[in-house]
N, CA, C and O atoms as a MOPAC input file, in Angstrom:
PM7 MOZYME 1SCF
protein

 N     -5.69000 1    -0.36800 1   -16.38400 1
 C     -6.74800 1    -1.27000 1   -16.77300 1
 C     -7.56500 1    -1.76300 1   -15.57700 1
 O     -8.78800 1    -1.84300 1   -15.69200 1
 N     -6.94900 1    -2.09900 1   -14.42400 1
 C     -7.76500 1    -2.54400 1   -13.29500 1
 C     -8.75400 1    -1.47800 1   -12.82300 1
 O     -9.87400 1    -1.80500 1   -12.42900 1
 N     -8.34900 1    -0.20700 1   -12.86000 1
 C     -9.25200 1     0.86400 1   -12.43100 1
 C    -10.42800 1     0.96100 1   -13.38900 1
 O    -11.56800 1     1.12800 1   -12.95400 1
 N    -10.16600 1     0.86000 1   -14.68200 1
 C    -11.23200 1     0.89600 1   -15.68500 1
 C    -12.20900 1    -0.26300 1   -15.46200 1
 O    -13.42400 1    -0.08000 1   -15.54100 1
 N    -11.68100 1    -1.43300 1   -15.19000 1
 C    -12.52300 1    -2.60700 1   -14.94600 1
 C    -13.37600 1    -2.40800 1   -13.70200 1
 O    -14.56200 1    -2.74100 1   -13.70200 1
 N    -12.78400 1    -1.86800 1   -12.64500 1
 C    -13.53100 1    -1.61600 1   -11.41800 1
 C    -14.65300 1    -0.61000 1   -11.66500 1
 O    -15.77100 1    -0.79700 1   -11.18600 1
 N    -14.35900 1     0.45200 1   -12.40700 1
 C    -15.39000 1     1.45400 1   -12.70400 1
 C    -16.52000 1     0.84800 1   -13.53100 1
 O    -17.69000 1     1.16600 1   -13.31900 1
 N    -16.16800 1    -0.02800 1   -14.47700 1
 C    -17.19200 1    -0.69600 1   -15.28000 1
 C    -18.07500 1    -1.57700 1   -14.40100 1
 O    -19.28500 1    -1.64800 1   -14.61200 1
 N    -17.48900 1    -2.23700 1   -13.43400 1
 C    -18.25100 1    -3.07900 1   -12.51300 1
 C    -19.21400 1    -2.23800 1   -11.68100 1
 O    -20.34200 1    -2.65800 1   -11.42300 1
 N    -18.77800 1    -1.06000 1   -11.26300 1
 C    -19.64900 1    -0.18200 1   -10.48500 1
 C    -20.85500 1     0.28700 1   -11.29300 1
 O    -21.95900 1     0.41700 1   -10.76500 1
 N    -20.62700 1     0.53800 1   -12.57700 1
 C    -21.70200 1     1.01800 1   -13.44100 1
 C    -22.67300 1    -0.10800 1   -13.79700 1
 O    -23.87000 1     0.13000 1   -13.95900 1
 N    -22.16400 1    -1.32400 1   -13.91700 1
 C    -22.97800 1    -2.46400 1   -14.34500 1
 C    -22.92000 1    -3.60900 1   -13.33100 1
 O    -22.48000 1    -4.70500 1   -13.67900 1
 N    -23.35200 1    -3.38500 1   -12.09300 1
 C    -23.22800 1    -4.44300 1   -11.09000 1
 C    -24.08400 1    -5.67000 1   -11.38600 1
 O    -23.78500 1    -6.75900 1   -10.89400 1
 N    -25.14000 1    -5.51600 1   -12.18000 1
 C    -26.00200 1    -6.66700 1   -12.46900 1
 C    -25.30900 1    -7.69600 1   -13.35800 1
 O    -25.75600 1    -8.84100 1   -13.43500 1
 N    -24.22500 1    -7.30800 1   -14.02900 1
 C    -23.50400 1    -8.23700 1   -14.89900 1
 C    -22.46600 1    -9.05500 1   -14.13500 1
 O    -21.81300 1    -9.92200 1   -14.71600 1
 N    -22.31100 1    -8.79400 1   -12.86400 1
 C    -21.32500 1    -9.51700 1   -12.06800 1
 C    -21.79400 1   -10.94500 1   -11.81000 1
 O    -22.96600 1   -11.18100 1   -11.51700 1
 N    -20.86600 1   -11.89100 1   -11.92200 1
 C    -21.18200 1   -13.29100 1   -11.66600 1
 C    -20.99800 1   -13.64900 1   -10.19200 1
 O    -21.31700 1   -14.76300 1    -9.77800 1
 N    -20.49100 1   -12.71800 1    -9.41000 1
 C    -20.20700 1   -12.99100 1    -8.00900 1
 C    -20.53000 1   -11.76800 1    -7.17700 1
 O    -20.54400 1   -10.64300 1    -7.67700 1
 N    -20.78700 1   -12.00000 1    -5.91600 1
 C    -21.03400 1   -10.88700 1    -4.99500 1
 C    -19.73200 1   -10.30200 1    -4.44800 1
 O    -19.75200 1    -9.28900 1    -3.74800 1
 N    -18.60300 1   -10.93700 1    -4.76400 1
 C    -17.29900 1   -10.50900 1    -4.26100 1
 C    -16.58900 1    -9.62900 1    -5.28000 1
 O    -16.72700 1    -9.82800 1    -6.48600 1
 N    -15.83400 1    -8.66000 1    -4.79200 1
 C    -15.07500 1    -7.78100 1    -5.67600 1
 C    -13.88500 1    -8.51500 1    -6.27900 1
 O    -13.62100 1    -8.39200 1    -7.47500 1
 N    -13.16600 1    -9.27800 1    -5.46200 1
 C    -12.01400 1   -10.05200 1    -5.93100 1
 C    -12.37200 1   -11.53000 1    -5.85700 1
 O    -12.68400 1   -12.05100 1    -4.78700 1
 N    -12.32500 1   -12.19700 1    -7.00300 1
 C    -12.71800 1   -13.60700 1    -7.04300 1
 C    -11.55800 1   -14.49700 1    -7.47000 1
 O    -10.62100 1   -14.05300 1    -8.13400 1
 N    -11.64200 1   -15.74000 1    -7.08000 1
 C    -10.66200 1   -16.75400 1    -7.43200 1
 C    -10.86400 1   -17.12200 1    -8.89800 1
 O    -11.97900 1   -17.46000 1    -9.29600 1
 N     -9.81600 1   -17.06400 1    -9.70100 1
 C     -9.96000 1   -17.34600 1   -11.13700 1
 C    -10.30500 1   -18.80700 1   -11.40000 1
 O    -10.90100 1   -19.12100 1   -12.43100 1
 N     -9.94400 1   -19.69400 1   -10.49700 1
 C    -10.26700 1   -21.11700 1   -10.67700 1
 C    -11.67800 1   -21.44000 1   -10.21700 1
 O    -12.30700 1   -22.37200 1   -10.71800 1
 N    -12.17400 1   -20.66200 1    -9.25800 1
 C    -13.53300 1   -20.83600 1    -8.74100 1
 C    -14.18100 1   -19.45200 1    -8.64400 1
 O    -14.20300 1   -18.85500 1    -7.56700 1
 N    -14.70300 1   -18.94200 1    -9.75300 1
 C    -15.20300 1   -17.55700 1    -9.79600 1
 C    -16.32200 1   -17.22200 1    -8.81300 1
 O    -16.61000 1   -16.04700 1    -8.58500 1
 N    -16.94600 1   -18.22600 1    -8.23900 1
 C    -17.98700 1   -17.93100 1    -7.25000 1
 C    -17.41600 1   -17.76900 1    -5.84400 1
 O    -18.14000 1   -17.43000 1    -4.90900 1
 N    -16.10900 1   -18.01600 1    -5.70200 1
 C    -15.45300 1   -17.92500 1    -4.39500 1
 C    -14.60000 1   -16.65300 1    -4.30800 1
 O    -14.02400 1   -16.21900 1    -5.30500 1
 N    -14.52500 1   -16.06400 1    -3.12100 1
 C    -13.69500 1   -14.86200 1    -2.97800 1
 C    -12.21200 1   -15.20500 1    -3.05900 1
 O    -11.79800 1   -16.32700 1    -2.76700 1
 N    -11.44000 1   -14.22900 1    -3.45400 1
 C     -9.98900 1   -14.37500 1    -3.46900 1
 C     -9.49200 1   -14.30700 1    -2.02300 1
 O     -9.93900 1   -13.45600 1    -1.25300 1
 N     -8.58600 1   -15.18300 1    -1.66000 1
 C     -8.08100 1   -15.22100 1    -0.28200 1
 C     -7.29300 1   -13.95300 1     0.04200 1
 O     -6.62400 1   -13.38700 1    -0.82300 1
 N     -7.37700 1   -13.52500 1     1.27200 1
 C     -6.65800 1   -12.33100 1     1.71600 1
 C     -5.15800 1   -12.49100 1     1.50100 1
 O     -4.48000 1   -11.53400 1     1.12600 1
 N     -4.64000 1   -13.68200 1     1.73300 1
 C     -3.20200 1   -13.91400 1     1.54400 1
 C     -2.80300 1   -13.74900 1     0.08100 1
 O     -1.70200 1   -13.28500 1    -0.21500 1
 N     -3.69000 1   -14.12500 1    -0.82900 1
 C     -3.40300 1   -13.96500 1    -2.25700 1
 C     -3.36100 1   -12.48900 1    -2.62400 1
 O     -2.46200 1   -12.04700 1    -3.34000 1
 N     -4.32400 1   -11.73500 1    -2.14000 1
 C     -4.34800 1   -10.29300 1    -2.40600 1
 C     -3.09300 1    -9.64300 1    -1.82000 1
 O     -2.47400 1    -8.79500 1    -2.46300 1
 N     -2.72600 1   -10.03200 1    -0.62100 1
 C     -1.52600 1    -9.50000 1     0.02100 1
 C     -0.27500 1    -9.80600 1    -0.79700 1
 O      0.60500 1    -8.95500 1    -0.93300 1
 N     -0.19600 1   -11.01000 1    -1.33600 1
 C      0.94300 1   -11.39200 1    -2.17600 1
 C      1.00500 1   -10.52300 1    -3.42200 1
 O      2.08400 1   -10.08100 1    -3.81800 1
 N     -0.14900 1   -10.27300 1    -4.04500 1
 C     -0.18800 1    -9.41800 1    -5.23900 1
 C      0.27200 1    -8.00000 1    -4.91100 1
 O      1.04900 1    -7.40700 1    -5.65900 1
 N     -0.20600 1    -7.46100 1    -3.80000 1
 C      0.15700 1    -6.09400 1    -3.40300 1
 C      1.65600 1    -5.99900 1    -3.12800 1
 O      2.30300 1    -5.04500 1    -3.55900 1
 N      2.21500 1    -6.98200 1    -2.41200 1
 C      3.66000 1    -6.97400 1    -2.14400 1
 C      4.46400 1    -7.06700 1    -3.43900 1
 O      5.51900 1    -6.44400 1    -3.55900 1
 N      3.97600 1    -7.83700 1    -4.40100 1
 C      4.67300 1    -7.95200 1    -5.69200 1
 C      4.73100 1    -6.60400 1    -6.40000 1
 O      5.75800 1    -6.23900 1    -6.97200 1
 N      3.63100 1    -5.87200 1    -6.35900 1
 C      3.59400 1    -4.54700 1    -6.98300 1
 C      4.52600 1    -3.59200 1    -6.23700 1
 O      5.24800 1    -2.81800 1    -6.86600 1
 N      4.51800 1    -3.64000 1    -4.90700 1
 C      5.40400 1    -2.77000 1    -4.12800 1
 C      6.87400 1    -3.05000 1    -4.42300 1
 O      7.68600 1    -2.12600 1    -4.45100 1
 N      7.22300 1    -4.31800 1    -4.64200 1
 C      8.62200 1    -4.65700 1    -4.95100 1
 C      9.07800 1    -4.02500 1    -6.26500 1
 O     10.26600 1    -3.75100 1    -6.44200 1
 N      8.15200 1    -3.79400 1    -7.17800 1
 C      8.47600 1    -3.20200 1    -8.47500 1
 C      8.54300 1    -1.67900 1    -8.42000 1
 O      9.03000 1    -1.04600 1    -9.35700 1
 N      8.06200 1    -1.09200 1    -7.34100 1
 C      7.98100 1     0.36200 1    -7.25400 1
 C      9.31100 1     0.97100 1    -6.82600 1
 O     10.14300 1     0.29600 1    -6.22100 1
 N      9.50700 1     2.24900 1    -7.14200 1
 C     10.72400 1     2.95100 1    -6.70100 1
 C     10.84100 1     3.01100 1    -5.18100 1
 O     11.94600 1     3.13700 1    -4.65300 1
 N      9.73300 1     2.92400 1    -4.48000 1
 C      9.74000 1     2.99300 1    -3.01900 1
 C     10.55700 1     1.85300 1    -2.42700 1
 O     11.25600 1     2.04300 1    -1.43200 1
 N     10.47400 1     0.67200 1    -3.03100 1
 C     11.18600 1    -0.49700 1    -2.50400 1
 C     12.68800 1    -0.27000 1    -2.49300 1
 O     13.37100 1    -0.71400 1    -1.57100 1
 N     13.20800 1     0.40600 1    -3.49000 1
 C     14.65100 1     0.63900 1    -3.54300 1
 C     15.09100 1     1.71800 1    -2.55400 1
 O     16.26500 1     1.77400 1    -2.19000 1
 N     14.18100 1     2.56000 1    -2.12200 1
 C     14.52000 1     3.63500 1    -1.18900 1
 C     14.68600 1     3.13800 1     0.24100 1
 O     15.41100 1     3.74900 1     1.02600 1
 N     14.03400 1     2.05600 1     0.58400 1
 C     14.03300 1     1.62600 1     1.97700 1
 C     14.95000 1     0.44500 1     2.23800 1
 O     14.94400 1    -0.10300 1     3.34000 1
 N     15.72300 1     0.04800 1     1.27200 1
 C     16.63800 1    -1.07400 1     1.47100 1
 C     15.93100 1    -2.40500 1     1.33200 1
 O     15.11700 1    -2.58900 1     0.42800 1
 N     16.23500 1    -3.32900 1     2.21900 1
 C     15.70400 1    -4.68000 1     2.08000 1
 C     14.30300 1    -4.84500 1     2.64500 1
 O     13.60800 1    -5.79500 1     2.28300 1
 N     13.87500 1    -3.95600 1     3.51500 1
 C     12.55400 1    -4.09100 1     4.12300 1
 C     11.49300 1    -3.41800 1     3.25500 1
 O     11.58800 1    -2.23100 1     2.94400 1
 N     10.49100 1    -4.19000 1     2.87300 1
 C      9.41000 1    -3.67800 1     2.04600 1
 C      8.45300 1    -2.86800 1     2.91900 1
 O      8.06300 1    -3.33600 1     3.98800 1
 N      8.06800 1    -1.66900 1     2.49200 1
 C      7.17900 1    -0.85400 1     3.31600 1
 C      5.76600 1    -1.43300 1     3.35100 1
 O      5.36000 1    -2.16600 1     2.44900 1
 N      5.03300 1    -1.09700 1     4.39300 1
 C      3.63600 1    -1.49400 1     4.47200 1
 C      2.84500 1    -0.74100 1     3.41300 1
 O      3.06000 1     0.45200 1     3.20100 1
 N      1.93600 1    -1.43600 1     2.75400 1
 C      1.09100 1    -0.79000 1     1.75300 1
 C      0.28300 1     0.32400 1     2.40600 1
 O      0.07600 1     1.38100 1     1.81100 1
 N     -0.16700 1     0.08600 1     3.61900 1
 C     -0.94600 1     1.08100 1     4.35300 1
 C     -0.13400 1     2.35800 1     4.54000 1
 O     -0.67700 1     3.45900 1     4.44600 1
 N      1.16000 1     2.21700 1     4.80500 1
 C      2.03600 1     3.37300 1     4.96900 1
 C      2.19300 1     4.13300 1     3.65700 1
 O      2.11500 1     5.36100 1     3.62700 1
 N      2.41400 1     3.39700 1     2.57800 1
 C      2.58900 1     4.01100 1     1.25900 1
 C      1.30700 1     4.73300 1     0.83800 1
 O      1.35500 1     5.86900 1     0.36600 1
 N      0.16400 1     4.06800 1     1.01200 1
 C     -1.11800 1     4.66600 1     0.62300 1
 C     -1.42700 1     5.90300 1     1.47000 1
 O     -1.93900 1     6.89900 1     0.95800 1
 N     -1.11600 1     5.83600 1     2.75600 1
 C     -1.35200 1     6.98300 1     3.63700 1
 C     -0.50400 1     8.17700 1     3.22100 1
 O     -0.98900 1     9.30800 1     3.18800 1
 N      0.75200 1     7.92700 1     2.90800 1
 C      1.63000 1     9.00600 1     2.45500 1
 C      1.14500 1     9.61700 1     1.14900 1
 O      1.16200 1    10.83600 1     0.97900 1
 N      0.71600 1     8.77200 1     0.24000 1
 C      0.21400 1     9.25700 1    -1.05200 1
 C     -1.01600 1    10.13700 1    -0.82900 1
 O     -1.16200 1    11.18300 1    -1.46200 1
 N     -1.89200 1     9.71000 1     0.06600 1
 C     -3.08200 1    10.50500 1     0.36800 1
 C     -2.69000 1    11.86800 1     0.94000 1
 O     -3.25100 1    12.89000 1     0.54500 1
 N     -1.73200 1    11.88700 1     1.86400 1
 C     -1.26900 1    13.15900 1     2.43500 1
 C     -0.67100 1    14.06400 1     1.36300 1
 O     -0.93500 1    15.26600 1     1.34100 1
 N      0.13100 1    13.48600 1     0.47800 1
 C      0.74600 1    14.26800 1    -0.60400 1
 C     -0.30300 1    14.84100 1    -1.55000 1
 O     -0.08000 1    15.87200 1    -2.18400 1
 N     -1.44900 1    14.16700 1    -1.64100 1
 C     -2.52600 1    14.63400 1    -2.51700 1
 C     -3.51500 1    15.53800 1    -1.79000 1
 O     -4.58000 1    15.85000 1    -2.32200 1
 N     -3.16500 1    15.96100 1    -0.57000 1
 C     -3.97900 1    16.94900 1     0.12800 1
 C     -5.05500 1    16.41400 1     1.05200 1
 O     -5.86200 1    17.19500 1     1.55600 1
 N     -5.09700 1    15.11400 1     1.29200 1
 C     -6.08600 1    14.56700 1     2.21800 1
 C     -5.66700 1    14.96400 1     3.63700 1
 O     -4.50400 1    14.79500 1     4.00400 1
 N     -6.59100 1    15.48500 1     4.43100 1
 C     -6.24700 1    15.89800 1     5.79500 1
 C     -5.72700 1    14.72000 1     6.63500 1
 O     -6.18200 1    13.58700 1     6.48200 1
 N     -4.77400 1    15.00700 1     7.51400 1
 C     -4.16000 1    13.97800 1     8.34900 1
 C     -5.20500 1    13.20300 1     9.15200 1
 O     -5.10600 1    11.98200 1     9.27400 1
 N     -6.20200 1    13.89700 1     9.69900 1
 C     -7.23400 1    13.20700 1    10.48700 1
 C     -7.96700 1    12.16000 1     9.65500 1
 O     -8.28000 1    11.07900 1    10.15300 1
 N     -8.24100 1    12.47400 1     8.39200 1
 C     -8.91400 1    11.50900 1     7.51200 1
 C     -8.01000 1    10.32400 1     7.20000 1
 O     -8.46700 1     9.18200 1     7.15700 1
 N     -6.72400 1    10.59800 1     6.98300 1
 C     -5.75900 1     9.52400 1     6.70400 1
 C     -5.66200 1     8.59000 1     7.90400 1
 O     -5.64800 1     7.37000 1     7.74400 1
 N     -5.59400 1     9.16000 1     9.10400 1
 C     -5.50800 1     8.34700 1    10.31900 1
 C     -6.75000 1     7.48500 1    10.49900 1
 O     -6.65200 1     6.32100 1    10.88600 1
 N     -7.91100 1     8.05300 1    10.22000 1
 C     -9.16800 1     7.31600 1    10.36600 1
 C     -9.28000 1     6.19300 1     9.33900 1
 O     -9.55300 1     5.04700 1     9.69400 1
 N     -9.07000 1     6.52100 1     8.07700 1
 C     -9.23400 1     5.52200 1     7.01400 1
 C     -8.12700 1     4.46500 1     7.03800 1
 O     -8.34500 1     3.33100 1     6.61200 1
 N     -6.94900 1     4.82900 1     7.52800 1
 C     -5.85000 1     3.87100 1     7.62000 1
 C     -5.87700 1     3.06200 1     8.90600 1
 O     -5.04800 1     2.17600 1     9.11400 1
 N     -6.84500 1     3.37700 1     9.77200 1
 C     -6.99600 1     2.67500 1    11.04600 1
 C     -5.71300 1     2.74100 1    11.88500 1
 O     -5.33200 1     1.77000 1    12.53900 1
 N     -5.05200 1     3.91700 1    11.85300 1
 C     -3.83600 1     4.09700 1    12.64100 1
 C     -4.22500 1     4.28600 1    14.09900 1
 O     -5.22900 1     4.93300 1    14.39500 1
 N     -3.43400 1     3.72300 1    15.01700 1
 C     -3.76700 1     3.79800 1    16.44300 1
 C     -3.66300 1     5.22600 1    16.98100 1
 O     -4.42700 1     5.61700 1    17.86300 1
 N     -2.71700 1     6.00200 1    16.44900 1
 C     -2.59000 1     7.40300 1    16.85600 1
 C     -1.76000 1     8.15000 1    15.81900 1
 O     -1.03900 1     7.54900 1    15.02300 1
 N     -1.87900 1     9.46900 1    15.85000 1
 C     -1.08500 1    10.26800 1    14.91500 1
 C      0.40000 1    10.16500 1    15.24900 1
 O      1.24300 1    10.24600 1    14.35500 1
 N      0.72400 1     9.98900 1    16.52200 1
 C      2.12700 1     9.86900 1    16.93000 1
 C      2.75800 1     8.60500 1    16.36200 1
 O      3.86800 1     8.64900 1    15.83200 1
 N      2.05900 1     7.48200 1    16.46900 1
 C      2.58400 1     6.22200 1    15.92800 1
 C      2.79000 1     6.34600 1    14.42300 1
 O      3.83500 1     5.95900 1    13.90000 1
 N      1.79200 1     6.88600 1    13.72900 1
 C      1.90300 1     7.03100 1    12.27900 1
 C      3.06400 1     7.95100 1    11.91000 1
 O      3.88800 1     7.60200 1    11.06500 1
 N      3.13200 1     9.11600 1    12.53600 1
 C      4.16200 1    10.09700 1    12.19300 1
 C      5.56900 1     9.60300 1    12.52200 1
 O      6.48600 1     9.77400 1    11.71900 1
 N      5.74600 1     9.00200 1    13.67400 1
 C      7.08400 1     8.58400 1    14.10100 1
 C      7.59400 1     7.30500 1    13.44100 1
 O      8.80300 1     7.12800 1    13.28700 1
 N      6.69900 1     6.42600 1    13.05600 1
 C      7.14800 1     5.11400 1    12.58500 1
 C      6.79400 1     4.77400 1    11.13900 1
 O      7.47600 1     3.95800 1    10.51900 1
 N      5.75600 1     5.37400 1    10.59700 1
 C      5.29200 1     4.94200 1     9.28100 1
 C      5.22100 1     6.03600 1     8.22700 1
 O      5.16000 1     5.72900 1     7.03700 1
 N      5.22600 1     7.27700 1     8.61800 1
 C      5.08900 1     8.36600 1     7.64600 1
 C      6.34200 1     8.44100 1     6.79300 1
 O      7.41100 1     8.82100 1     7.27000 1
 N      6.20200 1     8.08200 1     5.54900 1
 C      7.33200 1     7.88400 1     4.65500 1
 C      8.00700 1     9.19800 1     4.26100 1
 O      9.22600 1     9.22200 1     4.09100 1
 N      7.26000 1    10.28200 1     4.11100 1
 C      7.88700 1    11.53100 1     3.67200 1
 C      8.78300 1    12.12800 1     4.75900 1
 O      9.52300 1    13.07600 1     4.49600 1
 N      8.72500 1    11.58600 1     5.96900 1
 C      9.59900 1    12.05200 1     7.05200 1
 C     10.78800 1    11.12500 1     7.25500 1
 O     11.69200 1    11.43700 1     8.03100 1
 N     10.79500 1     9.98800 1     6.56400 1
 C     11.89700 1     9.04100 1     6.70600 1
 C     12.98400 1     9.37100 1     5.69900 1
 O     12.71100 1     9.91900 1     4.63100 1
 N     14.20500 1     9.03600 1     6.04300 1
 C     15.30800 1     9.30900 1     5.13300 1
 C     15.32300 1     8.29300 1     4.01100 1
 O     14.86600 1     7.16200 1     4.17300 1
 N     15.85000 1     8.70600 1     2.87400 1
 C     15.93800 1     7.80400 1     1.73000 1
 C     17.31300 1     7.16400 1     1.63100 1
 O     17.56600 1     6.36600 1     0.72900 1
 N     18.20000 1     7.51100 1     2.55400 1
 C     19.55000 1     6.95500 1     2.53900 1
 C     19.80200 1     6.24400 1     3.86700 1
 O     19.37500 1     6.71300 1     4.92300 1
 N     20.48600 1     5.13100 1     3.80300 1
 C     20.82500 1     4.39200 1     5.00700 1
 C     22.00400 1     5.09500 1     5.67900 1
 O     23.14700 1     4.94000 1     5.24700 1
 N     21.73500 1     5.85500 1     6.71900 1
 C     22.75900 1     6.66000 1     7.38800 1
 C     23.80600 1     5.77300 1     8.05400 1
 O     24.99500 1     6.09000 1     8.02100 1
 N     23.37700 1     4.67200 1     8.65400 1
 C     24.33300 1     3.77100 1     9.31800 1
 C     25.38000 1     3.27000 1     8.33900 1
 O     26.57200 1     3.27100 1     8.64900 1
 N     24.94800 1     2.84600 1     7.16900 1
 C     25.88300 1     2.34600 1     6.16100 1
 C     26.83200 1     3.44800 1     5.72000 1
 O     28.02700 1     3.20300 1     5.55200 1
 N     26.32400 1     4.64900 1     5.53300 1
 C     27.17200 1     5.75900 1     5.10300 1
 C     28.24300 1     6.06600 1     6.14400 1
 O     29.39000 1     6.33600 1     5.78800 1
 N     27.88300 1     6.02700 1     7.42100 1
 C     28.84400 1     6.31100 1     8.48800 1
 C     29.87900 1     5.19500 1     8.58600 1
 O     31.07400 1     5.47000 1     8.69000 1
 N     29.43500 1     3.94300 1     8.55300 1
 C     30.35700 1     2.80500 1     8.66400 1
 C     31.32700 1     2.76800 1     7.49300 1
 O     32.50100 1     2.44600 1     7.67400 1
 N     30.85800 1     3.08900 1     6.30900 1
 C     31.72800 1     3.07400 1     5.13200 1
 C     32.81800 1     4.13600 1     5.20000 1
 O     33.83600 1     4.01400 1     4.51800 1
 N     32.62700 1     5.17100 1     6.00700 1
 C     33.62000 1     6.23600 1     6.14300 1
 C     34.69000 1     5.90600 1     7.17200 1
 O     35.72000 1     6.57800 1     7.22600 1
 N     34.46200 1     4.87700 1     7.99500 1
 C     35.44900 1     4.50300 1     9.01600 1
 C     36.59900 1     3.76000 1     8.34900 1
 O     36.37400 1     2.79200 1     7.62300 1
 N     37.85600 1     4.21500 1     8.59500 1
 C     39.00500 1     3.56600 1     7.93800 1
 C     39.25000 1     2.15500 1     8.44500 1
 O     40.17800 1     1.48700 1     7.98900 1

């Protein structure tokens, strides 16, 4: 539904009551605060299967979106540019989710120690 609403807004921008894409429901002429949007995004990430794969630490939305783009065939250079990654090395070594393990290896090893 949010995507449909966004597409409708693009087609009919003259019907918008505000110049902002995300508005405060209590004050529709004011933009939604960045912290509020961040809270909403984290809430959605907590509900996703990705959250259970990484243990207690919630992944960065930027990391998840970048991985999804790569899986859908977007070239790495475009992902790095649009994600504002400092370098391909930083992204690949620290944030690229398809290269990270889905199992906590430390826990598995410790649990095997008598």
